[in-house]
C-alpha positions, 0 to 999 in steps of 0.5 A, a space after each residue: 678391805 679394813 678400816 684404817 685412819 686413812 679411810 675410816 668410812 670404808 666400813 660404813 661404805 660396805 655396810 651401806 652398800 650391802 643394805 642399799 643393793 639388797 633393797 634395789 633387788 626388791 624395790 628397784 631404782 626407788 631404793 636408791 632415789 630415796 636414800 640420796 636424800 640422806 645428807 653426805 651419802 653418795 650412792 651410784 645407780 647400782 646402789 654402791 655407796 661412794 661417800 658417807 659423810 661425817 657420821 656413818 651411824 646417823 647415815 645408817 639410821 637414816 637409810 633404815 628409817 627411809 626403808 622402814 617407811 617404804 617397806 615396814 619394819 621387816 626391812 630392818 631385819 632384812 638389812 641385819 641379814 644383808 650385813 651379817 657377812 660384813 660384821 666379822 670383817 668390821 667388828 668395831 664398827 659402831 652400828 645403830 642398836 636395831 642392827 645389832 639386835 
């Protein structure tokens, strides 16, 4: 899947899905319940993101903040690892600085 004018949120959905599903493995249902509070973010019980809202970077930042509060700063490092395979597919996708480090 590539980012297109008809579906600019595809990259954000995939990146967020990778992060959230990795947290579901560690935290269970709580991982999904907490991120459902992010405005515009729609997440299935499995952790698959079906909608991001207007600003993908803000959604990513909000999800990272939630997981840092739940599991500490290591969760951001684990998120970087989870999205690594996707970065080559979405090289122009804007990401929060803490995911690019």
